[in-house]
Structures are given as structure tokens and as C-alpha cells.
KOLZADREN-884175 format. One record per residue (C-alpha): x, y, z. Coordinates in steps of 0.05 Angstrom, whole numbers, plus 5000, padded with zeros to 4 digits. Example, Ala and Ser with C-alpha at 12.3 -4.5 7.8 and 13.67 -1.06 7.14 Angstrom:
524649105156/527349795143/
END
This chain:
254280158214/261980318229/264080988184/270881148157/273781828176/276881868126/271181718075/265881978118/268582658111/266082578031/259982278041/253782638016/249482508088/244082858100/245082778183/244582148213/237781848237/235582058176/232081318151/229581348225/221781328218/220681928268/225382368217/223082488147/228182838101/225583238049/232283257995/232483727944/231083167892/223883237915/223983947889/216984217852/219184937845/224485367866/224686177862/228486707888/226787587907/233187807919/234588547949/240889097961/243088628019/239287918022/234487587994/227887257994/226686437977/221186107963/221985227959/216884777947/218084097956/213183447965/212683178037/209482628068/209182458131/204581878180/200282208220/203282248296/209582638311/216382718260/220983088253/221583388179/228883528155/228784028102/235683878075/240484378026/237385008056/241485628052/247685568098/245886408108/238786228127/235386788183/232286118220/226986588245/224186848184/221686068159/215386038150/211785338114/206485618081/198985248094/202384658132/196384168150/199383958222/202684198283/209684558278/212984498349/219684618340/224184868293/230784778279/238085048237/242884548241/249484828210/255284448239/256884198165/261383438165/268283578160/273483078184/275583788236/268183818262/267583088277/273683088314/271383568356/264083358363/267382658380/271082888441/268882308497/265481918449/269781238431/272281098374/276480468334/283280708324/286780228256/294880218281/298879918216/304879508254/311279448221/309478718186/304679068147/299178848193/292579218224/290379248291/284379508312/282479768391/276980158422/278880868451/276981578475/278582118440/281382678502/281183238458/282283628387/287284258400/293984188355/291383558339/288682958373/289282568431/286781858462/285581438509/286880698480/287080138534/292680348582/295580898553/294581498515/295681648435/297082318401/295882278331/296483058285/289082938254/284782478239/289381988205/297981908194/301281448155/299580908199/294681038239/286081248226/280781328275/273480998252/268481258280/261180808293/256381398286/256182138271/255182618326/247682908334/245883538289/252483428250/249483488183/253283498108/249083998084/244784558123/239784348144/232984588164/229084098219/221584118247/217483808298/211183628267/205183318289/199683178247/193082868254/192582378200/197482208141/200482848093/203082858020/202583487988/207584027957/208784508003/212585187998/217985358052/219586008055/224486498087/230686998084/237586878075/243187238078/248587108019/244587357957/246388007935/244688537865/248089097836/246689377762/252589447720/251189877655/255589917598/255690567551/258690757489/259991477460/257391617392/263891927346/261292627352/259892617426/252292607413/249392027434/250591527465/249090687469/247290367531/246889597557/244989517625/245388837668/243388507728/249088287774/246987737813/252987477864/250686857912/255786777968/250186358011/253585738019/247785447971/245585227899/240485527878/238985007807/233285287765/230685827804/225186347778/228886917795/225987697811/229688377838/227188957879/230289557866/228990117919/230890177993/228089658024/228689578097/231289028111/235088628167/237587938137/242187808218/245387068198/243286478248/251586308242/257786748216/259886638148/266486868141/268887168065/268786778007/272386787944/267486927880/269286237840/267186427777/263586967729/258386797687/255187197633/249087057610/245887437550/238487437530/236287697467/229387897521/229088457563/228488347639/220788487646/219489057696/213389267736/212189877779/211589427865/208789867916/214090317926/219389917892/220989667819/220688917813/224388527767/223287887727/229387477702/227087177624/226686477652/230385957699/236586177729/241385737767/246686167816/251985677840/255385767905/260586357902/258686647830/257187227799/251387177745/249087737695/241787817667/240088237607/236688887641/235489247575/238789677517/237890357491/241990387426/241191187416/241091617474/240892417468/248192557512/251293287530/257493277552/258193867601/266494137628/264994417698/268794697755/267794867823/269395337863/269995307953/265195787991/270595918043/273696367992/269396908001/269897028082/278597138073/284397378037/286796847993/289997157940/292496727876/289796067876/293195467828/289495297779/284594787779/282294107729/276194197698/271293567706/268193157646/260792977653/256592647611/249092927622/243092627596/235992657604/231791897623/225992037568/222891667521/223692177464/231592207492/231591407472/230891237533/225591327591/226590697647/227190687711/234990547721/236090207800/242790457825/250090177804/255890387757/256290577684/262890577651/262990847594/267390767533/268591007453/273390787398/279691177387/281391347317/284090577300/277090367322/278790067394/274690197442/277690507499/275390617576/273891457582/271491397659/266091037707/261291377752/255991157805/248791287791/243691277844/236390977829/233691457771/226191407755/223891617690/224292367668/230392567710/236592737694/243392287690/249492547704/256592227703/261092547730/266792077691/273392467701/277992967700/279693417624/287493477607/288494077566/281894627596/284394887668/280995407711/285395977755/281796397804/285597157827/282097497882/282998207862/281198517931/278898377988/275298738049/271198618117/267798998163/263798798228/256699058240/251799008305/256499018355/261098618312/255898088313/255598068246/260697978182/260598218117/265498138066/266998408001/270898057948/274298127882/275697697828/278497437775/277196767750/281796597674/278995977640/284695637589/283395157534/289394827497/284894257447/284094397371/276594607379/272795097425/268994837491/264495217539/266595017612/260795197670/264095587725/260895477787/262595917852/258595577917/257796187965/254696068034/251396578068/247397228059/250297357983/250197887934/254397937862/254898667857/260098837789/261598227732/263698287661/259797637639/252597487665/251896987722/245996547731/242796397801/242395647800/239895597882/241695907946/249695767942/250895767863/252596277815/254395947747/257296257690/258595967623/263896077598/266096047524/273495877504/275995837433/280895367407/287795527446/285996057479/282796287540/278096737561/277997167632/271697437665/271197787733/265297977794/265498217852/260997917916/258098207975/258197738036/253897708103/256797048145/250796688152/246896648233/
END
């Protein structure tokens, strides 16, 4: 059978020789079930297809596996025959690959003369660098590609292992004829997922509504139609090495799938397992979102916070430039506060309606995986109308213990200004390293950790509040 190269490049051809008696092609049309478990950085594919083979030795070709398969992990579960050899064929049929694999082979060169008549002669491909070089009869011809205005190349067959779709092949030996459904499992790169959250603040900033989405991306080189999909949340140790270089891909589409039913969640070993409702189709180069959770009313606490630097207390720094104040949204992941569900790591985008009812983004932050009853703290930006200024009013340093121990005492004046039309409370957090003691202060502090002294400062609308303190610090050994 003769193939025109121009036509062959677009044929859905599973591999030359698939029709031979000893080569059994297991196409996606024979699929009975498909399920995926997607991790952060890879996926586990479970593909059940009907397999029918005769007794004796033959080759099974599973067509349309993932192009990013880790072939070493492939397993045909409960196979009733011996598997002698396994191969992953990832050289896909394209005009360029067809030429590259045909160097040294005989082809036919079709030429159109000035009179419009076509002539055909045998030729041999000598090279394919920057074009095609052929030996035709007693002369050498050069072409820019597989065809041009007056010439084209045709092939009698496809080179070995050149396929139109990624194929996993197995050489097997069966004691008797077999016809049954078998599950092929393997790990693959090119599948990934993350959580995305949309939060909307209430007008009084005391609560928010939260929608969570599972965002799955497929760049594995293969589609997955009507698959049961699960995702694993947690730090699973996973090494999905590609069986070939993948290269970058552009995502072709973003498809949002909104469902009323929430994704089912369960504890699984040391992780959390989420099962998506209903079958899901993931096209190659596609990002799809599936509803994860919805919480319409979560109690929150907006917090304004300023953090100092630990080096301030071991040197003479004088007056420092006023620093902006960070804006946090904090809430407890508890059922009594409107949530109480495990939150996979991801991005939270926070919105609020303005005075005209227009929704505006007020900030976003990434969260780590957050179990139930843990606090979520979102650093969403910097306050425009609130600043904190530090001034070092005194500094003394002394050496003790034969110059091996440095002790420094510094005094500070901190001014918090508020240009807003309403009063605010600001957390002023000073980071202190070493062995430190607050020896004097005009406003009481709270020691929240070994390195943090915290003052909660109330500032009136359009006003300012100043407090002072003195700290004695001995450098850490």
C-alpha cells in the first residue's frame, strides 16, 4: 500500500503493522472505564480497556496513552499472560519525523513537468537538514520540504515505531486465548491541580463569603474523556520523570464547570482525597475548574499590622522613614465561624462591592494547606491612610565578659498616624533577636514569641498615637 506523505501526516494511524496478526491494537474505542488521580505535579491514570488476544506470542499496542507517561511505572493489572517486553513509542507521525526516519530508505519522487504531466521515479533520501536531499536515478535533487510547487514524495510504508498517537506496546505470551477487560495503570507528568478561592467581603468587613474551586490543568499531550477524577491534597512525595522531553505548551482554553453538588472530601492516609462529582472530560492543553466548597458567611477580622526589623536594636539608626501598614484578613477555619473544612493550598482573591455596587479586587494571597480549626491569615496589601514611624531616641552599647558579650540598650518613640475617617487599631510588632528585656514603656506590650513584642495601638480618626519603650538586648551567642 502506498502512502502520500502529505496525506499520511494527517491520518489517525495507530502505527504501521497494527493490522498484522501478531500486533493487537487496543484503541480508546475499547475503553470501558477511565479514572485519574491528580497530584500537585503529576497524575495516576487507570485505563480499563477490552483486550482480546490469541494463544502464543503477540504484541499489544495501547494507543493514546499519555504523551508524558512515565513508562517505567506502567502496570497491566491482573494480566492472565506473561509480559515479556514493554516499549513506549513517542515519536509521533509528522511530515518532519517521517522524513527524518526515512533517511536511507527508498521513496518515490513525483514531478510535474512543464506540460503538466506527472512522472514518477524511485529515489533515496540522503539527508533532511534544512530541506530534503534525494538521489534520483543518476542525479541528486534538493527540496525545501516534503513537497513543493512541482514535486512531492510518497512512501510505501511508515518507519518502525513512528506512530500518530502515543502508544505503549507490550510483547506478551498467552497460554490460551484471552478476551477480558484489563486495567492499565501508570504515572504521568503533565497533570496538575491547585485550589483557587474567591472571597467577597460584607459591607461591614466583619464577614465574607467563600467559594473554592479545584483547578486542573492538562498538558500531558493526551485527552481524558468522561473520566472519574480525584485529587490528592497534601505533600505527596512524587517523582514523575518524563519518558521524553515535553517542552512548553500554551493552554488552549479555560473551561469553568459550575456544579451545585460539592466535591466529596475524605481523609486518606496522611492526606485529603477529593472526588469530583460526575465524569469529567479534560482536553489536552485545557484548564478546568470544578466546585470544591461554598461557605456563605464566615466571621473575619480585618487586621492592620506593622513589623519592625531585628537589626534596629544592635546599632545606632536614628530616625527611620515611615513604614506602610500591612492589611490582613484573618479568620478561623472552624464550623462555629461558618467554615470548618480542610482547605487545600491555593490562592485566595478577595473582593468587595464599592458604593456604586461595583465589585472591586481588594487583594489576594496564597495559603498553605489548612486543616480544620486552624487560623487563616491573608496578607492582601498595604494601607493607604495608616503609617508607622520609628525614632531611636537613645542608644548605648557595652562589652562584658572579656569583650565576648555585647549588650545594647536603645530607646524608641513610635508614632502611628491615621488619616481615615474612622478610628483604627494597629498591631505594632517589633522583632527582637537575642536575649531581650523591655525595661520601660508608655504602653504595655505582649510577648507573643521569643522574638516578638507586640503593642496594640488605638488611633483616633484623623489623628495619631505615640508610645515609647526602652529595650535592653544581649547579642545571641
